[in-house]
C-alpha positions in Angstrom: 125.8 121.7 152.9 123.1 119.3 151.7 122.5 119.5 147.9 119.5 117.9 146.3 120.2 115.0 144.0 118.3 116.8 141.1 119.2 120.3 140.3 117.3 122.4 137.7 119.3 124.7 135.5 119.0 128.4 135.8 115.9 130.1 134.3 117.7 131.6 131.2 119.2 128.1 130.4 115.8 126.4 130.9 114.3 129.0 128.5 116.8 127.8 125.8 116.3 124.1 126.4 112.7 123.5 127.4 110.1 123.1 124.7 107.7 125.9 124.0 104.1 125.9 122.7 105.3 125.6 119.1 107.2 122.4 120.0 104.1 120.9 121.5 102.1 121.6 118.3 104.8 120.3 116.0 105.2 117.2 118.2 101.5 116.5 118.0 101.5 116.8 114.2 104.5 114.5 114.0 102.9 111.9 116.2 99.7 112.1 114.1 101.7 111.6 110.9 103.6 108.6 112.4 100.4 106.9 113.6 98.8 107.4 110.2 101.8 106.0 108.4 102.0 103.0 110.7 98.2 102.3 110.3 98.5 102.4 106.5 101.7 100.2 106.5 99.9 97.5 108.5 97.0 97.4 106.0 99.4 96.9 103.1 100.6 93.7 104.6 97.2 92.1 104.5 96.4 89.2 102.1 95.2 90.1 98.7 92.1 88.0 99.3 91.0 90.5 102.0 90.1 93.0 99.2 87.4 90.5 98.1 86.3 89.8 101.7 86.0 93.5 102.5 85.4 95.4 99.2 85.3 99.1 98.7 82.2 100.6 100.2 80.3 103.8 99.4 79.7 104.5 103.1 81.0 108.1 103.6 82.3 107.1 107.0 85.0 105.0 105.2 86.3 108.0 103.3 88.8 109.3 106.0 90.6 106.0 105.9 90.4 105.8 102.1 91.8 109.4 101.9 94.6 108.5 104.2 95.7 105.5 102.1 95.4 107.5 98.9 97.5 110.4 100.3 100.3 108.0 101.4 100.4 106.5 97.9 100.7 109.9 96.5 103.6 110.9 98.7 105.4 107.6 98.2 105.2 108.3 94.4 106.4 111.9 95.1 109.4 110.7 97.0 110.3 108.3 94.1 109.8 111.1 91.6 112.2 113.4 93.5 114.9 110.7 93.6 114.3 110.1 89.8 114.5 113.8 89.1 117.7 114.4 91.1 119.5 111.6 89.4 118.2 111.2 85.8 117.5 114.9 85.1 120.9 115.9 86.5 122.6 113.2 84.4 120.9 114.4 81.3 121.8 118.1 81.9 125.5 117.3 82.6 126.3 114.7 80.0 125.7 115.2 76.3 125.8 111.5 75.6 123.2 110.8 78.4 121.1 113.6 77.1 120.8 112.0 73.7 119.2 108.9 75.4 117.4 110.4 78.4 115.5 113.3 76.8 114.0 111.2 74.0 113.2 108.5 76.6 111.4 111.1 78.7 109.5 112.3 75.7 108.3 108.7 75.1 107.6 107.9 78.7 105.5 110.9 79.3 103.3 109.9 76.3 102.8 106.4 77.5 99.4 106.4 79.2 98.9 105.2 82.8 96.8 102.3 81.5 99.7 101.4 79.3 102.0 101.1 82.2 99.4 99.2 84.3 98.8 96.7 81.4 102.4 95.5 81.6 103.4 96.1 85.3 100.4 94.8 87.3 101.3 91.1 86.8 105.0 91.8 87.6 104.3 93.6 90.9 101.7 91.0 91.9 104.4 88.3 91.2 106.9 90.1 93.4 104.5 89.8 96.4 102.3 86.8 95.7 99.0 86.8 97.7 99.7 90.2 99.3 98.2 93.6 98.9 101.7 95.0 98.8 102.1 94.0 95.1 98.9 95.9 94.1 100.0 98.8 96.3 103.4 99.0 94.4 101.5 98.8 91.1 99.3 101.8 92.2 102.3 103.8 93.4 104.2 103.1 90.2 101.2 104.3 88.1 101.0 107.5 90.2 104.8 107.9 89.8 104.3 107.8 86.0 102.0 110.8 86.2 104.4 112.8 88.4 108.0 112.1 87.5 108.3 113.4 83.9 107.1 116.9 84.7 109.5 117.3 87.6 112.4 115.9 85.6 111.8 118.3 82.7 111.6 121.3 85.1 114.9 120.4 86.8 116.6 119.7 83.5 115.4 123.1 82.1 116.7 124.9 85.3 120.1 123.3 85.1 120.5 124.1 81.4 119.6 127.7 81.9 121.8 128.3 85.0 123.2 131.9 84.9 126.7 132.1 83.6 127.9 134.5 86.3 126.9 131.9 89.0 128.6 129.2 87.1 131.8 131.3 87.0 131.6 131.9 90.8 131.3 128.2 91.4 134.3 127.5 89.2 136.2 130.3 91.0 135.7 128.6 94.4 136.8 125.3 92.9 133.6 123.5 94.0 133.5 119.8 93.3 130.6 118.2 91.4 128.9 117.2 94.7 129.3 120.7 96.2 128.3 122.4 93.0 125.0 120.4 92.9 123.9 121.1 96.5 125.2 124.7 96.8 124.3 126.1 93.4 122.3 123.9 91.0 119.7 122.4 93.3 119.0 125.8 95.1 118.7 127.6 91.8 116.2 125.0 90.5 114.3 124.7 93.7 111.6 127.4 93.2 110.5 125.9 89.8 110.8 122.4 91.1 108.5 123.1 94.1 105.8 124.5 91.9 106.1 121.5 89.5 106.0 119.1 92.4 102.7 120.7 93.4 101.5 120.3 89.8 102.7 116.7 89.7 100.8 115.9 92.9 97.7 117.3 91.3 98.4 115.3 88.2 98.5 112.2 90.4 95.0 113.0 91.6 93.8 113.3 88.1 94.7 109.7 87.3 93.9 108.3 90.8 90.9 106.4 89.5 92.9 104.4 87.0 95.7 103.9 89.6 93.5 102.5 92.4 90.7 100.8 90.5 92.9 98.6 88.4 91.2 96.9 85.5 93.3 95.2 82.8 91.7 92.4 80.9 90.5 89.8 83.4 92.5 91.3 86.3 90.4 93.6 88.5 91.7 95.0 91.7 90.0 97.8 93.7 92.4 99.1 96.4 90.8 101.1 99.3 91.1 104.7 98.3 89.4 107.8 97.0 90.0 106.7 93.4 88.4 103.3 93.8 85.5 104.9 95.8 84.9 107.4 92.9 85.1 104.6 90.3 82.5 102.6 92.2 80.2 105.6 92.5 80.4 106.2 88.8 79.7 102.6 88.0 76.6 102.7 90.3 75.5 106.1 89.0 75.5 107.4 92.6 75.6 111.3 92.4 75.8 111.6 96.2 78.8 109.3 96.5 80.5 111.3 93.7 80.0 114.5 95.7 81.4 112.9 98.8 84.5 111.8 96.9 85.1 115.3 95.5 84.6 116.7 99.0 87.2 114.3 100.4 89.7 115.2 97.6 89.2 118.9 98.3 89.8 118.4 102.1 93.0 116.4 101.5 94.3 118.9 98.9 93.6 121.8 101.4 95.4 120.0 104.2 98.4 119.1 102.0 98.6 122.7 100.9 98.6 124.1 104.4 100.9 121.5 106.0 103.3 120.6 103.2 103.3 122.8 100.0 102.8 126.3 101.4 105.6 125.8 103.9 107.9 124.5 101.2 107.0 127.4 98.9 107.9 129.8 101.7 111.2 128.0 102.4 112.1 127.8 98.7 111.7 131.6 98.3 115.1 132.2 99.8 116.7 130.5 96.7 115.5 133.0 94.2 118.3 134.4 92.1 118.3 138.2 92.5 120.5 141.0 93.7 118.0 143.0 95.7 115.7 141.9 98.5 112.2 140.9 97.6 109.6 143.3 98.9 106.9 140.6 99.3 107.6 137.1 100.4 105.2 134.1 100.6 104.1 133.3 104.1 103.0 130.1 105.8 101.8 129.6 109.4 103.3 126.1 109.4 106.7 127.4 108.3 106.7 130.0 111.0 105.6 127.4 113.5 108.6 125.2 112.6 111.0 128.1 112.7 109.8 129.1 116.2 110.2 125.7 117.8 112.9 125.5 120.4 113.5 121.9 121.4 112.8 120.7 117.9 115.5 122.8 116.4 118.0 121.7 119.0 117.1 118.1 118.4 117.8 118.5 114.7 121.1 120.3 115.2 123.1 117.0 114.9 121.5 116.3 111.6 122.2 119.8 110.4 125.9 119.4 111.5 126.2 116.2 109.6 124.7 117.8 106.5 127.1 120.7 106.6 130.0 118.3 107.0 128.7 116.3 104.0 128.6 119.5 101.9 132.3 119.9 102.6 133.2 116.6 101.0 135.0 116.5 97.7 133.9 113.4 96.0 136.1 114.4 93.0 139.5 116.2 92.9 139.4 119.9 92.9 139.5 121.4 89.4 142.1 124.2 89.1 140.5 127.6 88.4 142.9 128.4 85.6 141.7 125.3 83.7 138.1 126.3 83.9 138.2 128.5 80.8 140.5 126.2 78.8 138.5 123.8 76.6 140.7 120.9 75.4 139.9 119.7 71.9 137.8 116.5 72.2 137.8 113.6 69.8 134.4 113.3 68.0 134.6 109.5 67.8 133.2 108.7 71.2 130.1 110.7 70.5 129.8 109.2 67.0 130.1 105.7 68.4 127.5 106.4 71.2 125.1 107.9 68.6 125.6 104.8 66.4 124.9 102.5 69.3 121.7 104.4 70.1 120.6 104.2 66.5 121.4 100.5 66.3 119.3 99.9 69.5 116.4 101.9 68.1 116.6 100.0 64.8 116.6 96.7 66.7 113.6 97.8 68.8 111.7 98.9 65.7 112.4 95.6 64.0 111.1 93.6 67.0 108.0 95.8 67.1 107.4 95.3 63.4 107.9 91.6 63.6 105.5 91.4 66.6 102.9 93.5 64.8 103.2 91.4 61.6 102.4 88.3 63.6 99.4 89.7 65.6 98.0 92.7 63.7 96.6 93.6 60.3 96.7 96.6 58.0 93.3 97.8 59.3 94.8 98.1 62.8 97.6 100.3 61.6 95.1 102.6 59.7 92.9 102.8 62.7 95.8 103.6 65.1 97.4 106.2 62.9 94.1 107.8 61.9 93.1 108.1 65.5 96.6 109.5 66.3 96.0 112.3 63.8 92.6 113.2 65.3 94.1 113.3 68.8 97.0 115.4 67.6 94.7 118.0 66.2 92.8 118.1 69.5 96.0 118.5 71.5 97.4 121.3 69.3 94.1 123.3 69.5 93.7 122.8 73.2 97.2 123.7 74.1 97.0 126.9 72.0 93.8 127.9 73.7 95.1 127.1 77.2 98.3 129.1 76.5 96.4 132.1 75.4 94.3 132.0 78.6 96.8 130.9 81.3 100.0 132.6 80.4 98.7 136.2 81.2 96.9 134.9 84.3 100.1 133.1 85.5 102.3 136.1 85.0 99.8 138.3 86.9 99.6 135.9 89.8 103.3 135.1 89.9 104.3 138.8 90.2 102.0 139.2 93.2 103.0 136.8 96.0 99.9 137.4 98.1 97.7 136.4 95.2 99.9 133.4 94.5 99.3 132.2 98.0 95.5 132.6 97.5 95.5 130.9 94.1 97.8 128.1 95.1 95.2 125.8 96.8 92.5 126.7 94.2 94.8 125.8 91.3 95.8 122.6 93.0 92.2 121.6 93.5 91.3 122.4 89.9 94.3 120.6 88.6 93.5 117.5 90.7 89.8 117.5 89.6 89.5 114.1 87.8 87.8 114.0 84.4 85.8 111.1 85.7 83.8 113.4 87.9 82.4 115.1 84.7 81.6 111.9 83.0 78.0 111.9 84.1 77.3 115.4 82.9 79.2 114.8 79.6 77.4 111.5 78.8 73.9 112.8 79.8 74.4 116.1 77.9 75.7 114.5 74.7 73.1 111.8 74.6 70.3 114.3 75.4 71.3 116.9 72.8 72.9 114.7 70.1 76.0 116.8 70.2 79.2 115.6 68.4 81.4 113.7 70.9 84.4 114.3 68.7 84.1 118.0 69.7 82.5 118.1 73.1 84.6 115.4 74.7 87.8 117.2 73.7 87.8 119.7 76.7 88.1 116.7 79.1 91.6 116.1 77.7 93.0 119.4 78.8 90.9 119.6 82.0 93.9 118.4 84.2 96.8 119.2 81.9 96.3 122.9 81.2 97.4 123.6 84.8 101.0 122.6 83.9 101.1 125.8 81.9 99.7 127.9 84.7 101.9 126.4 87.4 105.1 126.8 85.4 104.3 130.4 84.3 103.6 131.2 88.0 106.9 129.7 89.0 108.7 131.6 86.2 107.1 134.9 87.1 107.8 134.3 90.8 111.5 133.7 90.1 111.9 137.0 88.1 114.5 139.0 90.1 113.3 142.1 91.8 116.0 144.2 90.2 114.7 143.2 86.8 111.2 144.3 87.8 112.5 147.6 89.1 114.5 148.2 85.9 111.4 147.6 83.8 109.5 150.1 86.0 112.3 152.7 85.8 112.4 152.5 82.0 108.6 152.6 82.0 108.2 149.5 79.9 104.5 149.1 79.0 102.2 146.8 77.1 103.9 144.8 74.3 107.4 146.2 75.0 107.1 145.0 78.6 106.1 141.5 77.4 108.8 141.4 74.7 111.7 142.9 76.6 111.2 142.0 80.3 108.7 139.4 81.4 108.4 137.3 78.2 112.1 136.2 78.1 112.1 135.6 81.8 109.1 133.2 81.9 109.6 131.7 78.4 111.8 128.7 79.6 109.2 127.9 82.2 106.4 128.1 79.7 108.2 125.7 77.4 108.5 123.2 80.2 104.8 123.6 81.1 103.5 123.4 77.5 105.7 120.4 76.8 104.4 118.5 79.8 100.8 119.7 79.2 100.9 118.4 75.6 102.2 115.0 76.8 99.7 114.9 79.6 96.9 115.7 77.1 97.9 112.7 75.1 97.8 110.6 78.2 94.5 112.1 79.3 92.9 111.2 75.9 92.7 107.6 77.2 90.0 108.6 79.8 88.6 111.5 77.8 87.8 110.0 74.4 85.8 107.0 75.9 83.6 108.0 78.8 81.0 105.9 80.6 78.2 106.5 83.1 76.7 103.3 84.3 75.9 101.2 81.2 76.0 104.2 78.8 79.1 105.0 76.8 80.1 107.9 74.6 83.2 107.6 72.4 85.2 110.1 70.3 87.3 109.1 67.4 90.9 109.1 68.4 93.9 107.2 69.6 92.9 107.4 73.2 89.6 105.6 72.7 91.5 103.0 70.6 93.9 102.2 73.5 91.0 102.3 76.1 89.0 99.7 74.1 92.1 97.5 73.8 92.9 97.8 77.5 89.3 97.0 78.5 89.4 93.9 76.3 92.9 92.8 77.4 94.1 92.9 73.8 97.8 93.3 74.3 98.9 93.5 70.7 96.6 96.4 70.1 97.6 98.0 73.4 101.3 97.8 72.2 100.3 99.3 68.8 98.4 102.1 70.4 101.1 103.0 72.9 103.8 102.8 70.2 101.9 105.1 67.8 101.2 107.5 70.6 104.9 107.6 71.6 105.8 108.1 67.9 103.4 111.1 67.6 104.5 112.7 70.8 108.2 112.3 70.1 108.0 113.7 66.6 105.9 116.6 67.8 108.3 117.4 70.6 111.3 117.2 68.3 109.6 119.4 65.7 108.5 122.2 68.1 109.4 121.9 71.8 113.0 120.9 71.5 114.0 123.8 69.2 112.2 126.1 71.7 114.2 124.6 74.6 117.4 125.2 72.7 116.5 128.8 72.0 115.7 129.4 75.7 119.0 127.9 76.7 120.9 129.9 74.2 119.3 133.3 74.3 117.2 133.6 77.4 119.5 133.0 80.4 119.3 135.3 83.4 122.9 136.7 83.3 
């Protein structure tokens, strides 16, 4: 009998192999993302002189291309922040010696302003790629990275240090290696909080996008095509319409990122919540459901899933016997003492070099100005964080305990957190000059405009991670009012609040650079503080005073964190674990 050369499989088999409508939609979105990535990658290879030949334009028709390039910079910085978080934060959580170096370093780095990083890295990145836009692109991505990474690292570190003891005992009972323990226990447990902090970090990157794309350090001025440089040009030209177009473009990009990226990730991360009973309400995402219902797409990804499962079976270190898990061998204190002595020696050497450099280039008046401004900025930070905590902790708990409201509030909170302080410069300058108000008082809210959301996002993450059985127990015992806060929800969200308040305070110091010295066209309004001191030095290209301002800010932030936030971290780790 004649048989055709091509034979189609039976209908049931075709139904399992052939793509469905969800595959077509997912394929279209994937192709669109690949084309956008290729388009932006081609533009980064252009000569640096092309930026002068085709400068940033206020034509609204250019905004889609600008928004695309800004978004890709943001996600490149986000990828670098994730790699930094998984390596550095994990190292700090697992090694006491590394913790003594990494945690203070993170305290210092989160206090160093974006302008401070740009002042010393722009020339280095431009030197790596001479005559190419790629050097300026790397400088912008690194600046955005410095506004994202520290918050995510602190969140992951806090989650690993507050890992429930019963889960730790189960992992030891199964004899998991360090590799298996990280991917099967630690990373999943930390994932809900990390996702919310990643959203906050993305919004924090938007807050500093103007300084990252419109680079101006001394005599070096580079305006990369993007929403940030578009907004900087609109402010310089006092164009209200262009400012409105920039804000609209930001809102559109944030809404798309929420629908296509963050909401699906939140829905996916919900399965990692630590609880013993099923959650009654789960976050939903149409994009997540679309990906789950694809047919050909899931089959195409099966080889990768198989490889990942095989990788999880690897034991990169020998298996630890279960019996030895509870035996703690006495350790010699001398390695820790030698490591601490080395750190102190390195710190003393750095302090001596800084003092010698300051003695050669600075005067006593500079020290008085920097430390006096630091005290003024410290007072603003303390007052603003206290006010923001009183407002957003109850709101965050209410939202976090209601997943439906969390979904509705998620894009709104991202937009508010991403709202750059530069957009309010026109209103602030005009109002202060017209009314004669005190800029030392009325410029202060600009400092907390973008950083207060760290508190809200972390409290929402903490309330969302509260196990359902704990909520039901509080309901059964009829805990109300202050007893409910003190016995149930307060201890559960407190570690997350400490992370949010710590990063919010550090971010407020960083935001003081743009909040204490605001401009609108040729008009300037300045508040007395360390932020305005660094902003003036950066604008003038005065590197000795930039170094002094950044060093004083790092000193204030580190001392404040050591006096307040670190003891609270230790208390949360010691007393407020979910066991």
